[in-house]
C-alpha positions in Angstrom: 16.8 -22.3 1.6 16.9 -18.6 1.7 14.6 -16.0 0.0 15.0 -12.4 -1.0 11.6 -10.5 -1.2 10.1 -7.3 -1.9 6.8 -6.4 -0.2 4.4 -3.4 -1.3 3.6 -1.2 2.0 0.3 0.5 2.7 1.9 3.6 1.4 2.4 2.0 -2.0 6.3 2.0 -1.2 8.5 -1.3 -1.7 10.7 -3.0 0.9 13.3 -5.5 -0.2 14.8 -8.1 2.5 16.0 -11.4 3.0 14.8 -14.6 5.4 15.1 -18.1 5.8 11.4 -18.5 6.3 9.4 -16.4 4.0 6.0 -17.4 5.7 6.9 -16.5 9.4 9.0 -13.3 8.1 5.6 -12.3 6.6 3.7 -12.7 9.7 6.2 -10.8 11.7 6.3 -7.9 9.1 2.4 -7.6 9.4 2.2 -8.0 13.1 4.4 -5.0 13.4 7.6 -6.7 14.7 9.4 -6.8 11.5 11.6 -4.2 10.1 11.4 -0.6 11.6 10.7 0.6 7.8 7.4 -1.3 7.5 6.0 -1.0 11.2 4.6 2.2 10.3 3.4 1.2 7.0 1.0 -1.5 7.4 -0.4 -3.9 6.1 2.5 -5.1 3.6 1.7 -7.6 0.9 4.4 -9.8 -0.4 4.6 -9.1 -4.2 8.0 -11.0 -4.9 10.6 -13.4 -4.1 13.4 -15.5 -5.1 15.0 -18.4 -3.4 18.6 -19.1 -2.7 20.7 -22.2 -1.5 22.9 -20.0 0.9 22.2 -17.0 3.0 25.2 -15.1 1.2 23.6 -15.8 -2.3 20.3 -14.3 -1.0 22.2 -11.5 0.9 23.8 -10.4 -2.3 20.8 -10.4 -4.2 19.2 -8.4 -1.7 22.1 -5.9 -2.1 21.4 -5.7 -5.8 17.8 -5.2 -5.5 18.1 -2.4 -3.1 20.6 -0.5 -5.5 17.6 -0.9 -8.1 15.7 2.1 -8.7 11.8 2.2 -8.1 10.8 1.5 -11.6 13.6 -1.2 -12.0 12.1 -3.0 -9.0 8.5 -2.6 -10.4 9.8 -4.0 -13.6 11.0 -7.2 -11.9 7.9 -7.5 -10.1 5.9 -7.3 -13.2 8.4 -9.7 -15.6 8.0 -12.2 -12.7 4.1 -12.5 -12.4 
C-alpha cells in the first residue's frame, strides 16, 4: 500500500508527498530528517491522505496534487473531513 499525503507546516504552508509507510514518514518529517522543505517548518501535521495499491498510482496522484493551487488543496482537505 502506498499513500499520498498533505502536511500542514508550522508556517501554515502545505507540503505534498508520497510514501509506503505513512506513520514512519510522519516520524521522519517531525524529527527533522524528512524533506528539505519541511525541516525548517516544524512541526508538521498530517491533514490529508489517500491510499493506492501501487507506487506509480501514488506518484501520479502526488504530481496532480502538487500542480493544484493552494485553494484547491484546501478544498480537497475540507471535502475529505
